[in-house]
RODO-907956 format. One record per residue (C-alpha): x, y, z. Coordinates in nm, 3 decimals. Layout:
+---------+---------+---------+
:       u :       v :       w :
+---------+---------+---------+
:       X :       Y :       Z :
...
+---------+---------+---------+
***
This chain:
+---------+---------+---------+
:       u :       v :       w :
+---------+---------+---------+
:  -3.253 :  -1.290 :   1.635 :
:  -2.932 :  -1.329 :   1.436 :
:  -2.743 :  -1.099 :   1.671 :
:  -2.841 :  -1.337 :   1.955 :
:  -2.712 :  -1.627 :   1.746 :
:  -2.390 :  -1.432 :   1.681 :
:  -2.338 :  -1.387 :   2.056 :
:  -2.422 :  -1.750 :   2.133 :
:  -2.176 :  -1.882 :   1.875 :
:  -1.899 :  -1.651 :   1.999 :
:  -1.951 :  -1.775 :   2.352 :
:  -1.951 :  -2.144 :   2.249 :
:  -1.659 :  -2.111 :   2.006 :
:  -1.439 :  -1.830 :   2.142 :
:  -1.123 :  -1.885 :   1.935 :
:  -1.017 :  -1.934 :   1.574 :
:  -0.664 :  -2.037 :   1.476 :
:  -0.457 :  -1.978 :   1.164 :
:  -0.224 :  -2.272 :   1.224 :
:  -0.013 :  -2.272 :   0.911 :
:   0.021 :  -2.297 :   0.538 :
:   0.210 :  -2.508 :   0.286 :
:   0.359 :  -2.401 :  -0.044 :
:   0.464 :  -2.696 :  -0.258 :
:   0.545 :  -2.775 :  -0.618 :
:   0.497 :  -3.116 :  -0.772 :
:   0.579 :  -3.155 :  -1.140 :
:   0.391 :  -2.882 :  -1.323 :
:   0.168 :  -2.757 :  -1.044 :
:   0.211 :  -2.528 :  -0.745 :
:  -0.020 :  -2.592 :  -0.452 :
:  -0.105 :  -2.354 :  -0.169 :
:  -0.279 :  -2.513 :   0.131 :
:  -0.398 :  -2.356 :   0.455 :
:  -0.466 :  -2.496 :   0.800 :
:  -0.741 :  -2.318 :   0.995 :
:  -0.950 :  -2.432 :   1.290 :
:  -1.232 :  -2.317 :   1.513 :
:  -1.136 :  -2.462 :   1.847 :
:  -1.395 :  -2.715 :   1.963 :
:  -1.574 :  -2.722 :   1.628 :
:  -1.367 :  -2.838 :   1.330 :
:  -1.061 :  -2.792 :   1.110 :
:  -1.051 :  -2.637 :   0.762 :
:  -0.797 :  -2.707 :   0.489 :
:  -0.877 :  -2.498 :   0.179 :
:  -0.630 :  -2.502 :  -0.108 :
:  -0.545 :  -2.338 :  -0.437 :
:  -0.371 :  -2.498 :  -0.737 :
:  -0.170 :  -2.312 :  -1.001 :
:  -0.071 :  -2.509 :  -1.315 :
:   0.263 :  -2.376 :  -1.438 :
:   0.352 :  -2.604 :  -1.730 :
:   0.274 :  -2.336 :  -1.990 :
:   0.421 :  -2.046 :  -1.791 :
:   0.763 :  -1.887 :  -1.807 :
:   0.850 :  -1.870 :  -1.438 :
:   1.070 :  -1.572 :  -1.353 :
:   1.096 :  -1.607 :  -0.974 :
:   1.122 :  -1.891 :  -0.722 :
:   0.783 :  -2.018 :  -0.616 :
:   0.892 :  -2.053 :  -0.250 :
:   1.128 :  -1.758 :  -0.197 :
:   1.099 :  -1.537 :   0.110 :
:   0.886 :  -1.291 :  -0.086 :
:   0.664 :  -1.571 :  -0.216 :
:   0.614 :  -1.708 :   0.136 :
:   0.528 :  -1.364 :   0.269 :
:   0.260 :  -1.321 :   0.002 :
:   0.114 :  -1.666 :   0.076 :
:   0.101 :  -1.596 :   0.451 :
:  -0.098 :  -1.281 :   0.377 :
:  -0.322 :  -1.465 :   0.132 :
:  -0.408 :  -1.694 :   0.423 :
:  -0.495 :  -1.391 :   0.635 :
:  -0.766 :  -1.306 :   0.382 :
:  -0.877 :  -1.665 :   0.319 :
:  -0.937 :  -1.718 :   0.690 :
:  -1.227 :  -1.472 :   0.707 :
:  -1.450 :  -1.705 :   0.501 :
:  -1.410 :  -1.968 :   0.773 :
:  -1.411 :  -1.736 :   1.073 :
:  -1.750 :  -1.593 :   0.980 :
:  -1.946 :  -1.916 :   1.037 :
:  -1.910 :  -1.874 :   1.416 :
:  -1.736 :  -1.534 :   1.450 :
:  -1.498 :  -1.627 :   1.736 :
:  -1.381 :  -1.332 :   1.942 :
:  -1.013 :  -1.434 :   1.928 :
:  -0.813 :  -1.504 :   1.611 :
:  -0.481 :  -1.670 :   1.691 :
:  -0.229 :  -1.625 :   1.410 :
:   0.013 :  -1.901 :   1.509 :
:   0.217 :  -1.913 :   1.187 :
:   0.323 :  -1.553 :   1.148 :
:   0.374 :  -1.210 :   1.295 :
:   0.186 :  -0.887 :   1.234 :
:   0.266 :  -0.547 :   1.379 :
:  -0.004 :  -0.349 :   1.559 :
:  -0.044 :  -0.138 :   1.245 :
:  -0.085 :  -0.451 :   1.032 :
:  -0.344 :  -0.591 :   1.273 :
:  -0.543 :  -0.268 :   1.238 :
:  -0.508 :  -0.297 :   0.860 :
:  -0.661 :  -0.645 :   0.859 :
:  -0.937 :  -0.552 :   1.102 :
:  -1.033 :  -0.263 :   0.875 :
:  -1.041 :  -0.496 :   0.572 :
:  -1.243 :  -0.760 :   0.755 :
:  -1.491 :  -0.515 :   0.901 :
:  -1.544 :  -0.326 :   0.574 :
:  -1.552 :  -0.645 :   0.369 :
:  -1.803 :  -0.804 :   0.608 :
:  -2.033 :  -0.501 :   0.627 :
:  -2.296 :  -0.676 :   0.413 :
:  -2.258 :  -0.997 :   0.617 :
:  -2.317 :  -0.808 :   0.942 :
:  -2.615 :  -0.621 :   0.797 :
:  -2.787 :  -0.925 :   0.646 :
:  -2.740 :  -1.127 :   0.964 :
:  -2.854 :  -0.846 :   1.193 :
:  -2.522 :  -0.842 :   1.378 :
:  -2.451 :  -0.541 :   1.597 :
:  -2.079 :  -0.487 :   1.644 :
:  -1.799 :  -0.243 :   1.570 :
:  -1.452 :  -0.244 :   1.418 :
:  -1.276 :  -0.239 :   1.753 :
:  -1.463 :  -0.517 :   1.933 :
:  -1.572 :  -0.767 :   1.667 :
:  -1.235 :  -0.944 :   1.672 :
:  -0.909 :  -0.959 :   1.865 :
:  -0.606 :  -1.076 :   1.663 :
:  -0.320 :  -1.239 :   1.850 :
:   0.008 :  -1.317 :   1.672 :
:   0.314 :  -1.531 :   1.733 :
:   0.563 :  -1.284 :   1.878 :
:   0.847 :  -1.536 :   1.834 :
:   0.814 :  -1.510 :   1.456 :
:   0.872 :  -1.135 :   1.446 :
:   1.117 :  -1.039 :   1.177 :
:   1.136 :  -0.777 :   0.910 :
:   1.151 :  -0.866 :   0.543 :
:   1.377 :  -0.625 :   0.365 :
:   1.290 :  -0.519 :   0.010 :
:   1.448 :  -0.771 :  -0.220 :
:   1.533 :  -0.774 :  -0.586 :
:   1.316 :  -0.993 :  -0.804 :
:   1.306 :  -1.064 :  -1.174 :
:   1.058 :  -0.845 :  -1.355 :
:   0.969 :  -0.909 :  -1.717 :
:   0.746 :  -0.601 :  -1.726 :
:   0.433 :  -0.816 :  -1.742 :
:   0.087 :  -0.660 :  -1.707 :
:  -0.124 :  -0.923 :  -1.527 :
:  -0.492 :  -0.858 :  -1.599 :
:  -0.755 :  -1.028 :  -1.378 :
:  -1.047 :  -1.139 :  -1.595 :
:  -1.396 :  -1.213 :  -1.469 :
:  -1.565 :  -1.241 :  -1.808 :
:  -1.781 :  -0.931 :  -1.776 :
:  -1.785 :  -0.612 :  -1.977 :
:  -1.528 :  -0.435 :  -1.758 :
:  -1.242 :  -0.680 :  -1.812 :
:  -1.330 :  -0.687 :  -2.184 :
:  -1.281 :  -0.310 :  -2.198 :
:  -0.949 :  -0.330 :  -2.013 :
:  -0.821 :  -0.605 :  -2.243 :
:  -0.912 :  -0.393 :  -2.544 :
:  -0.760 :  -0.072 :  -2.406 :
:  -0.426 :  -0.245 :  -2.342 :
:  -0.381 :  -0.358 :  -2.704 :
:  -0.066 :  -0.144 :  -2.741 :
:   0.099 :  -0.356 :  -2.469 :
:   0.008 :  -0.691 :  -2.621 :
:   0.357 :  -0.842 :  -2.588 :
:   0.355 :  -0.767 :  -2.214 :
:  -0.003 :  -0.867 :  -2.132 :
:  -0.102 :  -1.183 :  -1.948 :
:  -0.435 :  -1.269 :  -1.791 :
:  -0.533 :  -1.409 :  -1.451 :
:  -0.838 :  -1.614 :  -1.358 :
:  -0.973 :  -1.778 :  -1.043 :
:  -1.147 :  -2.104 :  -1.138 :
:  -1.238 :  -2.171 :  -1.498 :
:  -1.543 :  -2.023 :  -1.663 :
:  -1.593 :  -2.021 :  -2.036 :
:  -1.659 :  -1.646 :  -2.053 :
:  -1.317 :  -1.573 :  -1.903 :
:  -1.129 :  -1.773 :  -2.164 :
:  -1.356 :  -1.633 :  -2.436 :
:  -1.266 :  -1.280 :  -2.328 :
:  -0.897 :  -1.353 :  -2.370 :
:  -0.948 :  -1.519 :  -2.708 :
:  -1.174 :  -1.239 :  -2.833 :
:  -0.903 :  -0.989 :  -2.737 :
:  -0.663 :  -1.166 :  -2.975 :
:  -0.464 :  -1.378 :  -2.730 :
:  -0.444 :  -1.752 :  -2.674 :
:  -0.494 :  -1.977 :  -2.374 :
:  -0.121 :  -1.989 :  -2.299 :
:  -0.149 :  -1.622 :  -2.204 :
:  -0.369 :  -1.709 :  -1.903 :
:  -0.237 :  -1.774 :  -1.552 :
:  -0.510 :  -2.001 :  -1.417 :
:  -0.573 :  -2.070 :  -1.051 :
:  -0.815 :  -2.320 :  -0.898 :
:  -0.942 :  -2.236 :  -0.551 :
:  -1.123 :  -2.496 :  -0.341 :
:  -1.350 :  -2.428 :  -0.043 :
:  -1.325 :  -2.678 :   0.242 :
:  -1.633 :  -2.902 :   0.257 :
:  -1.655 :  -2.860 :   0.634 :
:  -1.756 :  -2.499 :   0.578 :
:  -2.029 :  -2.599 :   0.335 :
:  -2.152 :  -2.855 :   0.589 :
:  -2.166 :  -2.596 :   0.866 :
:  -2.353 :  -2.356 :   0.637 :
:  -2.613 :  -2.628 :   0.568 :
:  -2.649 :  -2.680 :   0.944 :
:  -2.740 :  -2.317 :   1.004 :
:  -2.410 :  -2.160 :   1.107 :
:  -2.365 :  -1.799 :   0.998 :
:  -2.304 :  -1.734 :   0.629 :
:  -2.271 :  -1.438 :   0.396 :
:  -2.058 :  -1.221 :   0.170 :
:  -1.682 :  -1.187 :   0.226 :
:  -1.424 :  -0.958 :   0.058 :
:  -1.342 :  -1.194 :  -0.229 :
:  -1.159 :  -0.928 :  -0.430 :
:  -0.902 :  -0.907 :  -0.149 :
:  -0.829 :  -1.277 :  -0.210 :
:  -0.791 :  -1.194 :  -0.578 :
:  -0.551 :  -0.915 :  -0.479 :
:  -0.305 :  -1.137 :  -0.290 :
:  -0.342 :  -1.439 :  -0.520 :
:  -0.283 :  -1.226 :  -0.830 :
:   0.014 :  -1.068 :  -0.651 :
:   0.166 :  -1.413 :  -0.600 :
:   0.107 :  -1.506 :  -0.965 :
:   0.240 :  -1.173 :  -1.090 :
:   0.554 :  -1.236 :  -0.886 :
:   0.590 :  -1.584 :  -1.041 :
:   0.580 :  -1.456 :  -1.400 :
:   0.778 :  -1.137 :  -1.344 :
:   0.493 :  -0.891 :  -1.329 :
:   0.528 :  -0.516 :  -1.312 :
:   0.159 :  -0.427 :  -1.288 :
:  -0.165 :  -0.592 :  -1.181 :
:  -0.423 :  -0.412 :  -1.393 :
:  -0.774 :  -0.425 :  -1.248 :
:  -1.104 :  -0.326 :  -1.404 :
:  -1.278 :  -0.168 :  -1.105 :
:  -1.478 :   0.144 :  -1.178 :
:  -1.552 :   0.455 :  -0.972 :
:  -1.907 :   0.328 :  -0.907 :
:  -1.767 :   0.054 :  -0.679 :
:  -1.708 :   0.320 :  -0.413 :
:  -2.082 :   0.371 :  -0.348 :
:  -2.254 :   0.208 :  -0.050 :
:  -2.565 :  -0.010 :  -0.089 :
:  -2.779 :   0.170 :   0.167 :
:  -2.833 :   0.543 :   0.180 :
:  -2.649 :   0.687 :   0.480 :
:  -2.516 :   0.350 :   0.598 :
:  -2.161 :   0.226 :   0.539 :
:  -2.250 :  -0.111 :   0.385 :
:  -2.075 :  -0.177 :   0.054 :
:  -2.100 :  -0.510 :  -0.129 :
:  -1.799 :  -0.401 :  -0.334 :
:  -1.575 :  -0.279 :  -0.049 :
:  -1.270 :  -0.476 :  -0.167 :
:  -1.320 :  -0.330 :  -0.517 :
:  -1.327 :   0.026 :  -0.384 :
:  -1.053 :   0.283 :  -0.430 :
:  -1.012 :   0.291 :  -0.052 :
:  -0.910 :  -0.075 :  -0.051 :
:  -0.693 :  -0.028 :  -0.362 :
:  -0.495 :   0.242 :  -0.179 :
:  -0.479 :   0.040 :   0.143 :
:  -0.356 :  -0.270 :  -0.039 :
:  -0.087 :  -0.072 :  -0.221 :
:   0.039 :   0.079 :   0.104 :
:   0.039 :  -0.258 :   0.282 :
:   0.234 :  -0.433 :   0.004 :
:   0.489 :  -0.151 :  -0.016 :
:   0.543 :  -0.163 :   0.360 :
:   0.551 :  -0.539 :   0.412 :
:   0.658 :  -0.711 :   0.089 :
:   0.820 :  -0.517 :  -0.195 :
:   0.904 :  -0.166 :  -0.087 :
:   0.836 :   0.109 :  -0.339 :
:   0.984 :  -0.064 :  -0.645 :
:   0.759 :  -0.370 :  -0.647 :
:   0.453 :  -0.484 :  -0.836 :
:   0.194 :  -0.208 :  -0.870 :
:  -0.177 :  -0.280 :  -0.820 :
:  -0.423 :  -0.038 :  -0.980 :
:  -0.747 :  -0.016 :  -1.173 :
:  -0.727 :   0.117 :  -1.526 :
:  -1.101 :   0.193 :  -1.523 :
:  -1.115 :   0.379 :  -1.190 :
:  -1.149 :   0.716 :  -1.370 :
:  -1.479 :   0.596 :  -1.519 :
:  -1.830 :   0.506 :  -1.411 :
:  -2.022 :   0.192 :  -1.508 :
:  -2.217 :   0.409 :  -1.751 :
:  -1.904 :   0.525 :  -1.933 :
:  -1.763 :   0.171 :  -1.941 :
:  -2.093 :   0.051 :  -2.088 :
:  -2.065 :   0.304 :  -2.370 :
:  -1.709 :   0.193 :  -2.443 :
:  -1.807 :  -0.174 :  -2.430 :
:  -2.091 :  -0.118 :  -2.676 :
:  -1.832 :  -0.028 :  -2.941 :
:  -1.642 :  -0.356 :  -2.885 :
:  -1.873 :  -0.589 :  -3.074 :
:  -1.630 :  -0.883 :  -3.067 :
:  -1.723 :  -0.941 :  -2.702 :
:  -2.101 :  -0.901 :  -2.721 :
:  -2.192 :  -1.267 :  -2.761 :
:  -1.938 :  -1.407 :  -2.517 :
:  -1.930 :  -1.176 :  -2.212 :
:  -2.110 :  -1.286 :  -1.895 :
:  -2.158 :  -1.121 :  -1.556 :
:  -2.441 :  -1.324 :  -1.403 :
:  -2.343 :  -1.510 :  -1.085 :
:  -2.646 :  -1.738 :  -1.096 :
:  -2.578 :  -1.848 :  -1.451 :
:  -2.197 :  -1.856 :  -1.435 :
:  -2.159 :  -2.235 :  -1.415 :
:  -2.372 :  -2.280 :  -1.727 :
:  -2.221 :  -1.972 :  -1.898 :
:  -2.562 :  -1.805 :  -1.939 :
:  -2.745 :  -1.495 :  -1.831 :
:  -3.023 :  -1.602 :  -1.595 :
:  -3.224 :  -1.299 :  -1.710 :
:  -3.390 :  -1.261 :  -1.370 :
:  -3.134 :  -1.128 :  -1.117 :
:  -3.029 :  -0.776 :  -1.020 :
:  -2.691 :  -0.813 :  -1.191 :
:  -2.849 :  -0.911 :  -1.522 :
:  -3.101 :  -0.629 :  -1.491 :
:  -2.833 :  -0.371 :  -1.420 :
:  -2.607 :  -0.475 :  -1.708 :
:  -2.904 :  -0.497 :  -1.946 :
:  -3.020 :  -0.148 :  -1.850 :
:  -2.681 :   0.024 :  -1.842 :
:  -2.610 :  -0.101 :  -2.195 :
:  -2.955 :  -0.012 :  -2.329 :
:  -2.875 :   0.344 :  -2.448 :
:  -2.580 :   0.217 :  -2.651 :
:  -2.685 :  -0.120 :  -2.800 :
:  -2.998 :  -0.179 :  -3.005 :
:  -3.278 :  -0.295 :  -2.778 :
:  -3.369 :  -0.604 :  -2.978 :
:  -3.006 :  -0.715 :  -2.975 :
:  -2.993 :  -0.677 :  -2.596 :
:  -3.301 :  -0.893 :  -2.557 :
:  -3.136 :  -1.153 :  -2.779 :
:  -2.811 :  -1.145 :  -2.575 :
:  -2.988 :  -1.181 :  -2.238 :
:  -3.268 :  -1.409 :  -2.353 :
:  -3.527 :  -1.196 :  -2.177 :
:  -3.677 :  -0.850 :  -2.215 :
:  -3.585 :  -0.763 :  -1.858 :
:  -3.736 :  -0.417 :  -1.857 :
:  -4.071 :  -0.568 :  -1.955 :
:  -4.057 :  -0.841 :  -1.690 :
:  -4.271 :  -0.780 :  -1.375 :
:  -4.057 :  -1.034 :  -1.185 :
:  -3.773 :  -0.781 :  -1.196 :
:  -3.971 :  -0.506 :  -1.021 :
:  -3.817 :  -0.538 :  -0.673 :
:  -3.459 :  -0.533 :  -0.804 :
:  -3.553 :  -0.249 :  -1.040 :
:  -3.684 :  -0.038 :  -0.752 :
:  -3.359 :  -0.089 :  -0.558 :
:  -3.140 :  -0.003 :  -0.854 :
:  -3.343 :   0.307 :  -0.946 :
:  -3.355 :   0.435 :  -0.589 :
:  -3.732 :   0.395 :  -0.561 :
:  -3.651 :   0.191 :  -0.250 :
:  -3.355 :   0.258 :  -0.020 :
:  -3.168 :  -0.075 :  -0.051 :
:  -2.953 :  -0.118 :  -0.362 :
:  -2.925 :  -0.493 :  -0.440 :
:  -2.618 :  -0.663 :  -0.296 :
:  -2.447 :  -0.721 :  -0.630 :
:  -2.158 :  -0.566 :  -0.819 :
:  -2.371 :  -0.293 :  -0.975 :
:  -2.334 :   0.077 :  -1.034 :
:  -2.501 :   0.384 :  -0.887 :
:  -2.869 :   0.475 :  -0.903 :
:  -2.769 :   0.798 :  -1.083 :
:  -2.617 :   0.617 :  -1.380 :
:  -2.892 :   0.352 :  -1.380 :
:  -3.153 :   0.628 :  -1.406 :
:  -2.951 :   0.813 :  -1.669 :
:  -2.954 :   0.496 :  -1.880 :
:  -3.331 :   0.459 :  -1.833 :
:  -3.394 :   0.822 :  -1.925 :
:  -3.179 :   0.787 :  -2.237 :
:  -3.351 :   0.463 :  -2.336 :
:  -3.699 :   0.611 :  -2.290 :
:  -3.611 :   0.908 :  -2.512 :
:  -3.467 :   0.678 :  -2.777 :
:  -3.767 :   0.444 :  -2.782 :
:  -4.014 :   0.734 :  -2.792 :
:  -3.821 :   0.896 :  -3.075 :
:  -3.853 :   0.571 :  -3.268 :
:  -4.227 :   0.556 :  -3.195 :
:  -4.202 :   0.243 :  -2.978 :
:  -4.400 :   0.165 :  -2.665 :
:  -4.208 :   0.181 :  -2.340 :
:  -4.145 :  -0.149 :  -2.159 :
:  -4.322 :  -0.204 :  -1.825 :
:  -4.034 :  -0.096 :  -1.601 :
:  -3.955 :   0.208 :  -1.814 :
:  -4.312 :   0.321 :  -1.746 :
:  -4.250 :   0.258 :  -1.376 :
:  -3.937 :   0.472 :  -1.401 :
:  -4.137 :   0.754 :  -1.557 :
:  -4.399 :   0.733 :  -1.280 :
:  -4.159 :   0.720 :  -0.984 :
:  -3.839 :   0.905 :  -1.072 :
:  -3.806 :   1.281 :  -1.114 :
:  -3.601 :   1.307 :  -1.434 :
:  -3.516 :   1.670 :  -1.362 :
:  -3.286 :   1.545 :  -1.084 :
:  -3.079 :   1.333 :  -1.322 :
:  -2.744 :   1.480 :  -1.421 :
:  -2.731 :   1.476 :  -1.801 :
:  -2.354 :   1.524 :  -1.798 :
:  -2.265 :   1.189 :  -1.639 :
:  -2.084 :   1.072 :  -1.951 :
:  -1.854 :   1.373 :  -1.924 :
:  -1.743 :   1.308 :  -1.564 :
:  -1.389 :   1.205 :  -1.479 :
:  -1.291 :   1.051 :  -1.146 :
:  -0.955 :   1.201 :  -1.050 :
:  -0.926 :   0.968 :  -0.747 :
:  -0.731 :   0.699 :  -0.926 :
:  -0.382 :   0.551 :  -0.930 :
:  -0.332 :   0.497 :  -1.303 :
:   0.045 :   0.512 :  -1.376 :
:   0.164 :   0.780 :  -1.618 :
:   0.248 :   0.533 :  -1.894 :
:  -0.119 :   0.431 :  -1.920 :
:  -0.276 :   0.776 :  -1.899 :
:  -0.289 :   0.826 :  -2.276 :
:  -0.514 :   0.519 :  -2.297 :
:  -0.743 :   0.662 :  -2.032 :
:  -0.759 :   0.995 :  -2.215 :
:  -0.846 :   0.824 :  -2.543 :
:  -1.132 :   0.641 :  -2.376 :
:  -1.249 :   0.956 :  -2.201 :
:  -1.260 :   1.143 :  -2.530 :
:  -1.476 :   0.870 :  -2.682 :
:  -1.725 :   0.834 :  -2.395 :
:  -1.755 :   1.208 :  -2.326 :
:  -1.823 :   1.323 :  -2.680 :
:  -2.173 :   1.330 :  -2.825 :
:  -2.181 :   1.044 :  -3.075 :
+---------+---------+---------+
***
């Protein structure tokens, strides 16, 4: 039914336009505004604000490099608005892209919308789902330009365990570390403070969604997941450029590379994958900075969610303040009922005392029958892994196996879902050496490798 709706909307609204963008500074605030439209439907004017009063600005906010980054940020922002009607044609009126760049964006859109297409029952392919037309008159080549680098490490912070681990690992670089957030949430600031920094060390951005999109969603136009981390990539690149960044240090793990459905290329975390990380690096080198620009990489890519959980368990200063729950983010709480909460609860359970976990989450999630459906997806009892930023079924089941052994050793009864695990999962298929794995497909620069090796030694040893 949704595929029919997809075709009907494309026929009624055949073209989308990226009309332009504005980059302005008024007093102590930089504003980025975009102008999109679906022809015959409505206009969209989303914007992002960046307060700069507390920042040491190293580079001009509206230089040629800055404008190039903002144009590309708009190329990613537009997909959130395109998807409500999925017009066949996308007219990029305010900039030029080469054929190779057009293919790059179509790959990002198609991979980043894989969940959206699946949930909405849309049948399409990477070649035909969109045709991008550009303004040929604006063709020009930006030559690599010098910019002022202060050697800053800009660290995106979401408030979850992963960014806590990254902040802790980079303690030797404290004088060069700054943090980056999109929209304020208490857990994000608390992460920075718990790591020993202050609020002046945060580059804050405030992104606003156009209300026309929300109205269309309420009226039944198409809706679903978009590659938000690609927005973070270009927006953090702009902010890193402002403050003289050398590195953007992400906290994406190897587990983000796994698809959500066995045998089907649908990945909720596509724009957190190593494939996107490599693609983004190549695109920025080719189109913006050359080979001596700001580097974008994940410090935690060598590790799985399981290994990160073990490292996080040793960092007790973050245990009461970290949050990863999307449902409870506005209230800074764990909802204690969703797949994300269940995954984080379970993956930490071999490494943090069970009673403490229950206290942190406010719910004994592994003894809650309401969590059964999400549990089955995470454990691989059913084929569909929940569409959340969660790890692999292998590490989820390793955590459950470890927890069961620990509870039984202590003479405690197994929670409801641990019993379900025992009844439905063949433990002989679980790799007991998961904590000793190392993902060599990473782009960690040489100067940070000693940190990675120190973490690996800790998580791989029997302790």
